[in-house]
C-alpha atoms as a printed R data frame, in Angstrom:
    type eleno elety resid chain resno      x      y       z
1   ATOM     1    CA   MET     A     1 32.548 51.032 -10.629
2   ATOM     2    CA   PRO     A     2 33.316 51.918 -14.281
3   ATOM     3    CA   THR     A     3 31.941 55.202 -15.584
4   ATOM     4    CA   SER     A     4 29.498 53.392 -17.858
5   ATOM     5    CA   ALA     A     5 27.943 51.607 -14.882
6   ATOM     6    CA   VAL     A     6 27.757 54.794 -12.800
7   ATOM     7    CA   GLU     A     7 26.076 56.676 -15.609
8   ATOM     8    CA   LEU     A     8 23.674 53.834 -16.317
9   ATOM     9    CA   ALA     A     9 22.625 53.498 -12.668
10  ATOM    10    CA   ASP     A    10 22.048 57.240 -12.455
11  ATOM    11    CA   ARG     A    11 20.040 57.351 -15.673
12  ATOM    12    CA   LEU     A    12 17.857 54.429 -14.647
13  ATOM    13    CA   GLY     A    13 17.373 55.792 -11.130
14  ATOM    14    CA   LEU     A    14 19.069 52.796  -9.511
15  ATOM    15    CA   THR     A    15 21.182 52.665  -6.377
16  ATOM    16    CA   PHE     A    16 23.488 49.822  -5.320
17  ATOM    17    CA   ASP     A    17 24.989 48.907  -1.972
18  ATOM    18    CA   ASP     A    18 27.709 47.095  -3.945
19  ATOM    19    CA   PRO     A    19 28.160 48.937  -7.253
20  ATOM    20    CA   ALA     A    20 30.473 46.201  -8.523
21  ATOM    21    CA   VAL     A    21 27.431 43.951  -8.971
22  ATOM    22    CA   LEU     A    22 26.021 46.230 -11.662
23  ATOM    23    CA   ALA     A    23 29.465 46.625 -13.238
24  ATOM    24    CA   GLY     A    24 29.646 42.830 -13.576
25  ATOM    25    CA   ALA     A    25 26.300 42.773 -15.344
26  ATOM    26    CA   LEU     A    26 27.759 44.916 -18.116
27  ATOM    27    CA   VAL     A    27 30.722 42.673 -19.007
28  ATOM    28    CA   HIS     A    28 30.227 40.683 -22.202
29  ATOM    29    CA   SER     A    29 32.045 37.387 -22.674
30  ATOM    30    CA   SER     A    30 33.946 38.816 -25.649
31  ATOM    31    CA   TYR     A    31 35.710 41.309 -23.369
32  ATOM    32    CA   VAL     A    32 36.641 38.556 -20.915
33  ATOM    33    CA   ASN     A    33 38.058 36.461 -23.759
34  ATOM    34    CA   GLU     A    34 40.151 39.344 -25.092
35  ATOM    35    CA   HIS     A    35 41.367 40.436 -21.651
36  ATOM    36    CA   PRO     A    36 41.998 37.330 -19.542
37  ATOM    37    CA   GLU     A    37 44.535 39.266 -17.486
38  ATOM    38    CA   ALA     A    38 41.731 41.408 -16.053
39  ATOM    39    CA   GLY     A    39 40.356 38.431 -14.102
40  ATOM    40    CA   LEU     A    40 36.770 39.426 -14.853
41  ATOM    41    CA   GLU     A    41 33.718 37.180 -15.142
42  ATOM    42    CA   SER     A    42 31.216 37.661 -17.942
43  ATOM    43    CA   ASN     A    43 27.574 38.485 -17.232
44  ATOM    44    CA   GLU     A    44 26.351 35.064 -18.376
45  ATOM    45    CA   ARG     A    45 25.710 33.720 -14.862
46  ATOM    46    CA   LEU     A    46 23.760 36.877 -14.070
47  ATOM    47    CA   GLU     A    47 21.740 36.339 -17.258
48  ATOM    48    CA   PHE     A    48 20.789 32.896 -15.952
49  ATOM    49    CA   LEU     A    49 19.544 34.303 -12.658
50  ATOM    50    CA   GLY     A    50 17.850 37.299 -14.251
51  ATOM    51    CA   ASP     A    51 15.914 34.991 -16.562
52  ATOM    52    CA   ALA     A    52 14.347 33.298 -13.532
53  ATOM    53    CA   VAL     A    53 13.575 36.570 -11.735
54  ATOM    54    CA   LEU     A    54 11.951 37.995 -14.862
55  ATOM    55    CA   SER     A    55  9.814 34.924 -15.358
56  ATOM    56    CA   LEU     A    56  8.619 35.046 -11.752
57  ATOM    57    CA   VAL     A    57  7.792 38.767 -11.761
58  ATOM    58    CA   ILE     A    58  6.046 38.787 -15.148
59  ATOM    59    CA   SER     A    59  4.140 35.588 -14.341
60  ATOM    60    CA   GLU     A    60  2.952 37.006 -11.019
61  ATOM    61    CA   TYR     A    61  1.816 40.241 -12.661
62  ATOM    62    CA   LEU     A    62 -0.088 38.504 -15.471
63  ATOM    63    CA   TYR     A    63 -1.653 36.020 -13.044
64  ATOM    64    CA   GLN     A    64 -3.103 38.899 -11.058
65  ATOM    65    CA   ARG     A    65 -4.037 41.108 -14.025
66  ATOM    66    CA   TYR     A    66 -5.887 38.379 -15.931
67  ATOM    67    CA   PRO     A    67 -7.618 36.284 -13.220
68  ATOM    68    CA   HIS     A    68 -9.867 34.426 -15.658
69  ATOM    69    CA   GLU     A    69 -7.399 33.534 -18.418
70  ATOM    70    CA   PRO     A    70 -6.199 29.922 -18.734
71  ATOM    71    CA   GLU     A    71 -2.592 28.900 -18.313
72  ATOM    72    CA   GLY     A    72 -1.953 28.685 -22.053
73  ATOM    73    CA   ILE     A    73 -2.905 32.283 -22.781
74  ATOM    74    CA   LEU     A    74 -0.937 33.546 -19.789
75  ATOM    75    CA   THR     A    75  2.067 31.672 -21.132
76  ATOM    76    CA   THR     A    76  1.592 33.308 -24.521
77  ATOM    77    CA   ARG     A    77  1.451 36.762 -22.954
78  ATOM    78    CA   ARG     A    78  4.566 36.100 -20.899
79  ATOM    79    CA   ALA     A    79  6.494 34.713 -23.873
80  ATOM    80    CA   ALA     A    80  5.737 37.845 -25.909
81  ATOM    81    CA   ILE     A    81  7.421 39.956 -23.225
82  ATOM    82    CA   VAL     A    82 10.368 37.791 -22.153
83  ATOM    83    CA   SER     A    83 11.289 36.478 -25.606
84  ATOM    84    CA   THR     A    84 14.592 37.596 -27.064
85  ATOM    85    CA   SER     A    85 12.982 40.243 -29.254
86  ATOM    86    CA   GLY     A    86 10.719 41.392 -26.420
87  ATOM    87    CA   LEU     A    87 13.598 41.970 -24.027
88  ATOM    88    CA   ALA     A    88 15.725 43.500 -26.787
89  ATOM    89    CA   ARG     A    89 12.922 45.965 -27.450
90  ATOM    90    CA   ILE     A    90 12.864 46.946 -23.771
91  ATOM    91    CA   SER     A    91 16.653 47.246 -23.742
92  ATOM    92    CA   GLY     A    92 16.520 49.499 -26.772
93  ATOM    93    CA   ARG     A    93 13.925 51.709 -25.136
94  ATOM    94    CA   LEU     A    94 16.154 52.057 -22.077
95  ATOM    95    CA   ALA     A    95 19.295 52.467 -24.230
96  ATOM    96    CA   ILE     A    96 21.224 50.142 -21.924
97  ATOM    97    CA   GLY     A    97 23.303 48.664 -24.742
98  ATOM    98    CA   GLU     A    98 25.487 51.758 -24.687
99  ATOM    99    CA   ALA     A    99 26.890 50.659 -21.325
100 ATOM   100    CA   LEU     A   100 27.836 47.133 -22.417
101 ATOM   101    CA   VAL     A   101 31.559 46.372 -22.178
102 ATOM   102    CA   LEU     A   102 32.529 44.462 -25.323
103 ATOM   103    CA   GLY     A   103 35.701 43.118 -26.829
104 ATOM   104    CA   GLN     A   104 36.980 44.995 -29.867
105 ATOM   105    CA   GLY     A   105 36.067 42.227 -32.283
106 ATOM   106    CA   ALA     A   106 32.514 41.940 -30.996
107 ATOM   107    CA   ALA     A   107 32.091 45.706 -30.980
108 ATOM   108    CA   SER     A   108 33.242 46.040 -34.582
109 ATOM   109    CA   SER     A   109 30.934 43.222 -35.742
110 ATOM   110    CA   GLY     A   110 27.828 44.884 -34.280
111 ATOM   111    CA   GLU     A   111 27.256 42.677 -31.235
112 ATOM   112    CA   ARG     A   112 26.023 45.693 -29.266
113 ATOM   113    CA   ASP     A   113 22.883 45.801 -31.423
114 ATOM   114    CA   ARG     A   114 22.223 42.068 -31.529
115 ATOM   115    CA   SER     A   115 18.880 41.109 -30.002
116 ATOM   116    CA   SER     A   116 20.218 38.163 -28.018
117 ATOM   117    CA   VAL     A   117 22.987 40.307 -26.530
118 ATOM   118    CA   LEU     A   118 20.574 43.075 -25.540
119 ATOM   119    CA   ALA     A   119 18.142 40.565 -24.041
120 ATOM   120    CA   GLY     A   120 20.913 38.939 -22.014
121 ATOM   121    CA   LEU     A   121 22.109 42.339 -20.824
122 ATOM   122    CA   PHE     A   122 18.659 43.215 -19.529
123 ATOM   123    CA   GLU     A   123 18.475 39.878 -17.695
124 ATOM   124    CA   ALA     A   124 21.897 40.486 -16.145
125 ATOM   125    CA   ILE     A   125 20.877 43.940 -14.898
126 ATOM   126    CA   VAL     A   126 17.708 42.487 -13.378
127 ATOM   127    CA   ALA     A   127 19.825 39.888 -11.569
128 ATOM   128    CA   ALA     A   128 22.192 42.581 -10.293
129 ATOM   129    CA   ILE     A   129 19.280 44.530  -8.815
130 ATOM   130    CA   PHE     A   130 17.860 41.351  -7.291
131 ATOM   131    CA   LEU     A   131 21.152 40.356  -5.677
132 ATOM   132    CA   ASP     A   132 21.981 43.803  -4.342
133 ATOM   133    CA   ARG     A   133 18.580 45.296  -3.517
134 ATOM   134    CA   GLY     A   134 16.187 42.372  -3.285
135 ATOM   135    CA   LEU     A   135 13.088 41.117  -5.071
136 ATOM   136    CA   ASP     A   136 10.865 44.130  -4.385
137 ATOM   137    CA   GLU     A   137 13.209 46.566  -6.111
138 ATOM   138    CA   ALA     A   138 13.827 44.127  -8.937
139 ATOM   139    CA   ARG     A   139 10.062 43.831  -9.379
140 ATOM   140    CA   ASP     A   140  9.631 47.612  -9.463
141 ATOM   141    CA   PHE     A   141 12.334 47.931 -12.101
142 ATOM   142    CA   ILE     A   142 10.941 45.141 -14.287
143 ATOM   143    CA   LEU     A   143  7.337 46.345 -14.150
144 ATOM   144    CA   GLY     A   144  8.394 49.892 -14.912
145 ATOM   145    CA   ALA     A   145 10.632 48.893 -17.809
146 ATOM   146    CA   ALA     A   146  8.010 46.570 -19.329
147 ATOM   147    CA   ALA     A   147  5.003 48.813 -18.633
148 ATOM   148    CA   PRO     A   148  4.102 49.426 -22.317
149 ATOM   149    CA   GLU     A   149  4.011 45.691 -23.025
150 ATOM   150    CA   LEU     A   150  2.212 44.809 -19.798
151 ATOM   151    CA   HIS     A   151 -0.484 47.420 -20.335
152 ATOM   152    CA   ALA     A   152 -1.084 46.661 -24.012
153 ATOM   153    CA   GLU     A   153 -4.579 45.280 -24.512
154 ATOM   154    CA   LEU     A   154 -3.774 42.791 -27.264
155 ATOM   155    CA   SER     A   155 -5.418 39.497 -28.066
156 ATOM   156    CA   ALA     A   156 -3.506 36.302 -27.394
157 ATOM   157    CA   ALA     A   157 -3.263 35.684 -31.147
158 ATOM   158    CA   ALA     A   158 -1.657 39.079 -31.737
159 ATOM   159    CA   LEU     A   159  0.928 38.351 -29.040
160 ATOM   160    CA   LYS     A   160  2.147 35.129 -30.585
161 ATOM   161    CA   ALA     A   161  5.481 35.060 -32.353
162 ATOM   162    CA   PRO     A   162  5.299 35.545 -36.144
163 ATOM   163    CA   LYS     A   163  6.426 31.982 -36.927
164 ATOM   164    CA   SER     A   164  3.807 30.526 -34.604
165 ATOM   165    CA   ARG     A   165  1.073 32.735 -36.065
166 ATOM   166    CA   LEU     A   166  2.075 31.896 -39.623
167 ATOM   167    CA   GLN     A   167  2.119 28.179 -38.843
168 ATOM   168    CA   GLU     A   168 -1.435 28.317 -37.489
169 ATOM   169    CA   LEU     A   169 -2.549 30.304 -40.517
170 ATOM   170    CA   ALA     A   170 -0.847 27.935 -42.941
171 ATOM   171    CA   PHE     A   171 -2.519 24.906 -41.369
172 ATOM   172    CA   ALA     A   172 -5.880 26.657 -41.444
173 ATOM   173    CA   VAL     A   173 -5.481 27.608 -45.112
174 ATOM   174    CA   SER     A   174 -3.790 24.524 -46.552
175 ATOM   175    CA   GLY     A   175 -3.481 21.867 -43.879
176 ATOM   176    CA   HIS     A   176  0.316 22.040 -44.141
177 ATOM   177    CA   PRO     A   177  2.998 24.018 -42.292
178 ATOM   178    CA   PRO     A   178  4.853 26.847 -44.030
179 ATOM   179    CA   SER     A   179  8.180 25.958 -45.635
180 ATOM   180    CA   TYR     A   180 11.315 28.040 -45.193
181 ATOM   181    CA   ARG     A   181 14.196 28.109 -47.668
182 ATOM   182    CA   ILE     A   182 17.595 29.755 -47.321
183 ATOM   183    CA   VAL     A   183 18.091 32.012 -50.339
184 ATOM   184    CA   SER     A   184 21.623 33.015 -49.374
185 ATOM   185    CA   SER     A   185 24.084 32.769 -46.506
186 ATOM   186    CA   GLU     A   186 27.135 34.994 -46.712
187 ATOM   187    CA   GLY     A   187 29.940 36.268 -44.515
188 ATOM   188    CA   PRO     A   188 32.282 34.756 -41.893
189 ATOM   189    CA   ASP     A   189 30.921 32.516 -39.142
190 ATOM   190    CA   HIS     A   190 30.900 35.297 -36.557
191 ATOM   191    CA   ASP     A   191 29.067 37.715 -38.866
192 ATOM   192    CA   ARG     A   192 26.783 35.750 -41.184
193 ATOM   193    CA   HIS     A   193 24.009 37.346 -43.223
194 ATOM   194    CA   PHE     A   194 21.050 35.118 -44.063
195 ATOM   195    CA   VAL     A   195 18.230 35.679 -46.536
196 ATOM   196    CA   VAL     A   196 15.274 33.321 -46.146
197 ATOM   197    CA   GLU     A   197 11.973 33.032 -47.985
198 ATOM   198    CA   VAL     A   198  8.819 31.353 -46.727
199 ATOM   199    CA   ALA     A   199  6.081 29.679 -48.744
200 ATOM   200    CA   VAL     A   200  2.518 28.835 -47.767
201 ATOM   201    CA   ASP     A   201  0.825 26.093 -49.805
202 ATOM   202    CA   GLY     A   202  3.663 26.278 -52.336
203 ATOM   203    CA   VAL     A   203  3.417 30.040 -52.843
204 ATOM   204    CA   VAL     A   204  6.245 32.286 -51.627
205 ATOM   205    CA   ARG     A   205  4.672 34.789 -49.266
206 ATOM   206    CA   GLY     A   206  7.589 36.620 -47.699
207 ATOM   207    CA   GLN     A   207 11.329 37.100 -47.455
208 ATOM   208    CA   GLY     A   208 13.460 38.142 -44.501
209 ATOM   209    CA   GLU     A   209 17.068 38.892 -43.595
210 ATOM   210    CA   GLY     A   210 19.039 38.445 -40.390
211 ATOM   211    CA   ARG     A   211 22.315 37.569 -38.732
212 ATOM   212    CA   SER     A   212 21.062 34.048 -37.999
213 ATOM   213    CA   ARG     A   213 18.812 31.651 -39.855
214 ATOM   214    CA   ARG     A   214 16.224 31.907 -37.081
215 ATOM   215    CA   GLU     A   215 16.181 35.700 -37.200
216 ATOM   216    CA   ALA     A   216 15.789 35.668 -40.990
217 ATOM   217    CA   GLU     A   217 12.951 33.130 -40.740
218 ATOM   218    CA   THR     A   218 11.189 35.323 -38.199
219 ATOM   219    CA   ARG     A   219 11.456 38.352 -40.491
220 ATOM   220    CA   ALA     A   220 10.191 36.272 -43.418
221 ATOM   221    CA   ALA     A   221  7.199 35.161 -41.350
222 ATOM   222    CA   GLU     A   222  6.449 38.780 -40.463
223 ATOM   223    CA   ALA     A   223  6.554 39.728 -44.152
224 ATOM   224    CA   ALA     A   224  4.284 36.802 -45.044
225 ATOM   225    CA   LEU     A   225  1.708 37.761 -42.437
226 ATOM   226    CA   GLU     A   226  1.639 41.295 -43.827
227 ATOM   227    CA   ALA     A   227  1.303 40.015 -47.395
228 ATOM   228    CA   ILE     A   228 -1.579 37.607 -46.787
229 ATOM   229    CA   ASP     A   229 -4.840 39.400 -47.432
230 ATOM   230    CA   ALA     A   230 -7.379 40.086 -44.707
231 ATOM   231    CA   ARG     A   231 -9.842 37.479 -45.954
232 ATOM   232    CA   GLU     A   232 -7.294 34.687 -45.552
233 ATOM   233    CA   ALA     A   233 -6.066 36.085 -42.235
234 ATOM   234    CA   ASP     A   234 -9.593 35.931 -40.852
235 ATOM   235    CA   VAL     A   235 -9.455 32.144 -40.817
236 ATOM   236    CA   THR     A   236 -6.563 32.131 -38.356
237 ATOM   237    CA   PRO     A   237 -7.855 30.237 -35.314
238 ATOM   238    CA   ASP     A   238 -7.501 32.078 -32.039
239 ATOM   239    CA   LEU     A   239 -6.477 28.948 -30.209
240 ATOM   240    CA   PRO     A   240 -6.683 29.171 -26.405
241 ATOM   241    CA   GLY     A   241 -3.090 30.107 -25.753
242 ATOM   242    CA   ALA     A   242 -1.663 27.365 -27.949
243 ATOM   243    CA   THR     A   243 -3.034 24.864 -25.396
244 ATOM   244    CA   ALA     A   244 -1.276 23.588 -22.333
245 ATOM   245    CA   GLY     A   245  1.665 22.493 -24.445
246 ATOM   246    CA   ALA     A   246  2.916 26.056 -24.544
247 ATOM   247    CA   GLY     A   247  3.140 26.036 -20.776
248 ATOM   248    CA   ALA     A   248  5.337 22.995 -20.833
249 ATOM   249    CA   GLN     A   249  8.175 24.763 -22.587
250 ATOM   250    CA   GLY     A   250  9.852 25.662 -19.307
251 ATOM   251    CA   SER     A   251 12.201 28.579 -19.021
252 ATOM   252    CA   THR     A   252 12.476 31.691 -21.104
253 ATOM   253    CA   SER     A   253 15.648 30.314 -22.652
254 ATOM   254    CA   ALA     A   254 13.792 27.182 -23.743
255 ATOM   255    CA   ARG     A   255 11.105 29.256 -25.425
256 ATOM   256    CA   ARG     A   256 13.770 31.169 -27.323
257 ATOM   257    CA   ASP     A   257 15.218 27.878 -28.543
258 ATOM   258    CA   GLU     A   258 11.799 27.046 -29.958
259 ATOM   259    CA   GLY     A   259 11.936 30.189 -32.093
260 ATOM   260    CA   LEU     A   260  9.504 32.306 -30.104
261 ATOM   261    CA   GLU     A   261 11.492 35.485 -30.563
262 ATOM   262    CA   ALA     A   262  9.268 37.855 -32.462
């Protein structure tokens, strides 16, 4: 097992019957593309499996912790944790990105710090634990890593993604959704920099930047929510978990596609 994997397992207090499973979880597709002669497989299949394990464990925990909450609110709570930004936050806290094996191009362009990459890495590590040590140990790792988020006593409204919260607020204030506009988009395709502004009822309320349009829109929504005064914010409806429709989104990956990363 590569040194990075050995050090990571030791730091996280993990043991593996087959250490190569964890090593595989640390291989980014960019490294595989740059080194085809190595015969390695990227961690993308492990991400797929880890996504499912995470959803199961977090859903089970929330189901037991909040026995009287409806499905919609439970879905909102889960989405806040397993969204791209939620998992990236956990990855950052654990500093697992340092162990990721990247190609030179991806490393130089900052892929190690990209939220989607960090979220996928966490999913891959979860899958490695599940495959090698079983569900119980995977559950222990997940609940320990996500403890701050799981124990936070926040309202369902506070847990919603910024774009979702701003949309509800905009409808409550004006009857219309917020409008996003790209101010600028610069750089090569693999390293774009977007600046986006968002308006509510025709008034620009916030601006955000990011390496994708979606990320910039999310940052703009966050800025808008901060800028809107408390009197207007008070009219935001605390809808019961965004209704059952939120539960119909399916997998974590599907929720990310709907822009639920915070």
